[in-house]
C-alpha positions as CSV (number, residue, x, y, z in Angstrom):
1,M,14.7,-62.1,41.6
2,Q,17.1,-61.9,38.8
3,I,16.7,-59.2,36.2
4,S,17.4,-60.1,32.6
5,G,19.9,-58.2,30.5
6,D,17.2,-56.6,28.4
7,Y,15.5,-55.2,31.5
8,R,18.8,-53.9,32.8
9,I,19.3,-52.0,29.6
10,L,15.8,-50.6,29.7
11,I,16.3,-49.5,33.3
12,V,19.5,-47.7,32.4
13,I,17.8,-46.0,29.4
14,L,14.9,-44.8,31.6
15,A,17.3,-43.7,34.3
16,I,19.0,-41.4,31.7
17,L,15.8,-40.3,29.8
18,I,13.6,-39.5,32.8
19,P,15.9,-36.8,34.2
20,L,16.4,-35.4,30.7
21,I,12.6,-35.2,30.2
22,V,12.1,-33.6,33.6
23,I,14.9,-31.0,32.8
24,A,13.4,-30.3,29.4
25,A,9.9,-29.8,30.9
26,I,11.4,-27.4,33.5
27,D,13.2,-25.5,30.7
28,V,9.9,-25.3,28.6
29,K,8.0,-24.1,31.7
30,R,10.7,-21.5,32.5
31,E,10.8,-20.3,28.9
32,N,7.0,-20.0,28.6
33,T,6.9,-18.1,31.9
34,V,9.5,-15.6,30.6
35,L,7.9,-15.2,27.2
36,K,4.5,-14.6,28.9
37,N,5.8,-11.9,31.1
38,S,8.4,-10.3,28.8
39,R,7.6,-6.7,28.0
40,V,10.4,-6.3,25.4
41,L,9.1,-9.1,23.3
42,K,5.6,-7.6,23.3
43,E,7.1,-4.2,22.3
44,I,9.2,-5.6,19.5
45,K,6.3,-7.6,18.1
46,D,4.1,-4.4,18.1
47,L,7.0,-2.5,16.5
48,N,7.3,-5.2,13.8
49,E,3.6,-4.8,13.0
50,Q,4.1,-1.1,12.4
51,Y,7.2,-1.5,10.1
52,K,6.8,-4.9,8.3
53,D,4.7,-3.5,5.4
54,L,7.0,-0.4,5.0
55,F,9.9,-2.5,3.7
56,D,10.0,-3.4,0.0
57,G,10.3,-7.2,0.0
58,T,10.9,-7.2,-3.8
59,L,14.4,-5.7,-3.3
60,R,16.9,-8.6,-3.9
61,Y,20.2,-9.1,-2.2
62,N,22.0,-9.8,-5.5
63,Y,21.2,-8.8,-9.1
64,Y,22.7,-10.8,-11.9
65,F,23.5,-9.6,-15.4
66,S,25.4,-11.1,-18.3
67,L,27.4,-9.8,-21.2
68,D,28.0,-12.0,-24.2
69,C,31.1,-11.3,-26.3
70,D,31.4,-11.7,-30.1
71,N,35.1,-12.6,-30.0
72,L,38.0,-13.3,-27.7
73,N,39.4,-9.8,-28.0
74,Q,36.1,-8.3,-27.0
75,F,36.0,-10.7,-24.0
76,K,39.5,-9.6,-22.9
77,A,38.7,-5.9,-23.4
78,R,35.6,-6.1,-21.1
79,N,37.3,-5.5,-17.8
80,R,35.7,-4.7,-14.4
81,D,35.1,-1.0,-15.1
82,K,34.0,-1.4,-18.7
83,S,31.6,-4.2,-17.9
84,L,29.8,-2.1,-15.2
85,Y,29.7,0.9,-17.5
86,M,28.0,-1.2,-20.2
87,I,25.5,-2.8,-17.9
88,S,24.7,0.5,-16.2
89,E,24.1,2.2,-19.5
90,L,21.8,-0.6,-20.7
91,N,19.9,-0.9,-17.4
92,R,20.0,2.7,-16.2
93,F,16.2,2.9,-15.8
94,E,16.0,-0.4,-13.9
95,F,18.9,0.6,-11.6
96,L,17.1,3.9,-10.8
97,Q,14.0,2.0,-9.9
98,I,16.1,-0.3,-7.7
99,D,17.7,2.7,-6.1
100,R,14.3,4.1,-5.1
101,K,13.7,0.9,-3.2
102,V,17.1,1.0,-1.7
103,K,16.6,4.5,-0.4
104,S,13.1,3.7,0.9
105,N,14.3,0.5,2.8
106,N,17.3,2.4,4.2
107,K,15.1,5.2,5.4
108,Y,12.6,3.0,7.2
109,Y,15.1,0.4,8.4
110,S,17.2,3.2,10.0
111,K,14.1,4.4,11.9
112,Y,13.3,0.8,12.8
113,L,16.7,0.2,14.3
114,K,16.5,3.4,16.3
115,C,13.2,2.2,17.8
116,I,14.8,-1.2,18.5
117,D,17.6,0.5,20.5
118,R,15.1,2.2,22.7
119,I,13.5,-1.1,23.8
120,D,15.3,-2.0,27.0
121,D,12.6,-2.8,29.5
122,F,13.8,-6.3,30.2
123,L,12.7,-8.3,33.3
124,T,14.4,-7.1,36.5
125,R,16.0,-9.3,39.2
126,N,13.0,-8.7,41.6
127,E,10.6,-9.7,38.9
128,C,12.5,-12.9,38.2
129,E,12.4,-13.8,41.9
130,L,8.6,-13.4,41.9
131,L,8.4,-15.6,38.8
132,K,10.8,-18.1,40.3
133,V,13.1,-17.9,37.4
134,K,16.9,-17.2,37.6
135,Y,17.7,-13.8,36.4
136,S,20.5,-15.1,34.2
137,N,18.2,-17.7,32.6
138,A,15.4,-15.1,32.0
139,S,17.9,-12.6,30.5
140,E,19.3,-15.3,28.1
141,I,15.7,-16.3,27.0
142,E,14.6,-12.7,26.5
143,H,17.7,-11.7,24.5
144,K,17.6,-14.9,22.4
145,H,13.9,-14.3,21.4
146,F,14.4,-10.6,21.0
147,D,17.2,-11.1,18.5
148,K,15.0,-13.7,16.6
149,E,12.1,-11.2,16.4
150,K,14.2,-8.4,14.8
151,L,13.2,-7.8,11.2
152,I,15.8,-8.1,8.5
153,T,15.4,-6.4,5.1
154,C,17.7,-5.7,2.2
155,T,19.3,-2.3,2.2
156,T,22.6,-2.8,0.2
157,P,22.1,-5.1,-2.8
158,L,25.0,-6.4,-4.8
159,V,25.3,-6.5,-8.6
160,T,27.1,-9.5,-10.3
161,I,28.1,-9.4,-14.0
162,E,29.1,-12.5,-15.9
163,V,31.1,-11.9,-19.1
164,E,31.2,-14.9,-21.4
165,Y,32.6,-15.8,-24.8
166,V,31.9,-19.0,-26.6
167,S,33.7,-19.8,-29.9
168,P,31.5,-20.3,-33.0
169,A,32.1,-24.1,-32.9
170,G,31.5,-24.2,-29.2
171,Q,34.9,-25.8,-28.6
172,S,36.2,-22.9,-26.5
173,R,34.4,-21.2,-23.6
174,H,35.7,-18.2,-21.6
175,K,33.9,-16.8,-18.6
176,K,34.6,-14.3,-15.8
177,S,32.5,-12.7,-13.1
178,Y,32.6,-9.3,-11.4
179,S,30.8,-8.3,-8.2
180,Y,29.9,-4.7,-7.3
181,T,28.5,-2.9,-4.3
182,W,25.5,-0.7,-4.8
183,E,27.7,2.3,-4.2
184,N,29.8,1.2,-7.2
185,V,26.7,1.1,-9.4
186,L,25.5,4.6,-8.3
187,Q,29.0,6.1,-9.0
188,Q,28.8,4.6,-12.5
189,I,25.4,5.9,-13.2
190,K,26.6,9.4,-12.1
191,I,29.4,9.1,-14.6
192,I,26.9,8.2,-17.4
193,D,24.6,11.0,-16.4
194,D,27.5,13.6,-16.3
195,K,28.5,12.4,-19.8
196,E,25.0,12.7,-21.1
197,N,24.6,16.1,-19.5
198,R,27.8,17.2,-21.2
199,K,26.5,16.0,-24.5
200,N,23.3,18.0,-24.0
201,S,25.2,21.2,-23.1
202,K,25.2,24.1,-25.5
203,E,29.0,24.1,-25.6
204,Y,29.2,20.5,-26.7
205,Q,26.5,20.8,-29.3
206,R,28.2,23.7,-30.9
207,S,31.6,22.0,-30.7
208,I,30.5,19.0,-32.8
209,M,29.6,21.2,-35.8
210,S,32.3,19.9,-38.2
211,S,33.2,21.0,-41.7
212,S,32.0,17.7,-43.0
213,L,28.6,18.2,-41.4
214,R,28.3,21.8,-42.7
215,Y,28.9,20.5,-46.2
216,D,26.3,17.7,-45.9
217,V,23.7,20.2,-44.8
218,L,24.6,22.7,-47.6
219,N,24.5,19.9,-50.1
220,R,21.1,18.6,-48.9
221,D,19.6,22.1,-49.0
222,N,21.0,22.7,-52.5
223,F,23.3,25.5,-51.3
224,R,20.4,27.9,-50.8
225,C,18.6,29.6,-47.9
226,T,15.6,27.5,-46.9
227,I,13.6,30.6,-46.1
228,C,14.2,33.1,-48.9
229,G,15.7,30.7,-51.5
230,R,18.7,32.9,-52.2
231,T,22.2,31.4,-52.9
232,A,25.8,32.7,-52.7
233,R,25.4,33.8,-56.3
234,D,22.9,36.3,-55.1
235,G,25.6,37.9,-52.9
236,V,24.4,36.5,-49.6
237,K,26.5,34.5,-47.1
238,L,25.0,31.1,-46.2
239,V,25.2,29.8,-42.6
240,I,24.1,26.6,-40.9
241,D,21.1,27.2,-38.5
242,H,19.8,25.0,-35.6
243,I,16.0,24.8,-36.2
244,V,15.5,24.2,-32.5
245,P,18.1,26.6,-31.0
246,V,20.9,25.1,-29.0
247,S,19.8,27.5,-26.2
248,K,16.4,25.7,-26.1
249,G,17.8,22.2,-26.2
250,G,18.3,21.7,-29.9
251,K,20.8,19.1,-31.1
252,T,23.5,19.3,-33.7
253,T,22.0,16.7,-36.0
254,M,21.0,16.7,-39.7
255,S,17.3,16.7,-38.8
256,N,17.8,19.9,-36.7
257,L,20.0,21.7,-39.1
258,R,19.2,23.8,-42.2
259,V,20.8,26.4,-44.4
260,L,19.9,30.1,-43.9
261,C,21.3,33.3,-45.3
262,E,22.8,35.7,-42.8
263,E,19.9,38.1,-43.1
264,C,17.2,35.4,-42.5
265,N,19.3,33.9,-39.7
266,L,19.6,37.3,-38.0
267,G,15.8,37.8,-38.2
268,K,15.2,34.4,-36.7
269,S,17.7,34.8,-33.9
270,D,16.9,32.2,-31.3
271,K,13.2,32.1,-32.0
272,Y,11.6,28.7,-32.5
273,D,8.2,27.8,-33.8
274,E,7.4,24.1,-33.3
275,Y,5.7,24.0,-36.7
276,D,8.7,25.6,-38.3
277,T,10.2,23.4,-41.1
278,Y,12.6,24.1,-43.8
């Protein structure tokens, strides 16, 4: 009996497919056997249940910010360091919130990885023989699924800043982008905090008392002591006093300065009454 060409093709296809299907079925059965008996996969799944809710999933891998420039010179002046300084200063509170999430994720993820390293009870050669599975195949299956089960969470976000200038008519557009590690951001925040702390220091507040500021306070208070009312014509020496003393966090600003004579200032010393006004 002659077999037509179409049947010959079908027989060839079946001859190829049937062994492949059989092999695939054997592979599936082997894999299911390993998965069913694997202790390490059960351990890592149990571990994942313990840790999955401890990681902050709202922490992003990249945070994007933009700086719009008013002119081309401003665009050119905003280099890598200056751009990060400006964004860090504007978004300091947000960055500190992000850093709390970073620290939390790092803390728990470090513990999680240590637990992962202690999971090593893979199927033995004797166990594989009993299961009728090659040790090499079982090892490959276990390690493949073990790696897939490992939790991944963000611990080191990046910050990207886009600086842009568009001409008033919109005919010219300039754009540049900078990327920073989270360590770069923390270093910049420390610089900003150190600068702010220096501004709040007693030494700094006393150092910014200029002659011009002294005159402005004297002029505002009519060149007389705001407590006793005497002036230089009464033979007293007038001084500029911090209402809230610098030693108690007072600032060298017009609203916190007043004119006193030396006698009233000596009596006041560094006392401060919150209801004290000039």
